[in-house]
Phi, psi and omega in degrees: 000132180285149177291143175283145179287163178305146180074006174282154175267139178224162174246133175237155181237138177277118179274319179205160176091195184291139175269118179298158181258167177307132178092343178292160179245141177247136178236121178294124183299319187282330187242339184083001179297141187241145179225145174246131181286123179244000177188147179228127178226096185066240178262003180266130179251128173264124189226159170256136173284124180266143174293155183300329184264008179290133180287152174264125181296141176302138179088355179287133177279127181248126181248134170291143186227143179228146174283144174238135178303141180283133176255121179248000000 
């Protein structure tokens, strides 16, 4: 699957742990790719892909994020 360009909307799912809140930022541990949470529905996070040079607002909670293999 190709990476989405900056400012695209994506859905991520919380497999385990704390569910981030609206406005929080997620940073992929392996790649440094950043996402901002714009909606939460149960364990599904609606996010914006942030450009690498986008500033992080003061007071924003930043969570390290990791991919988990999908189980079907």
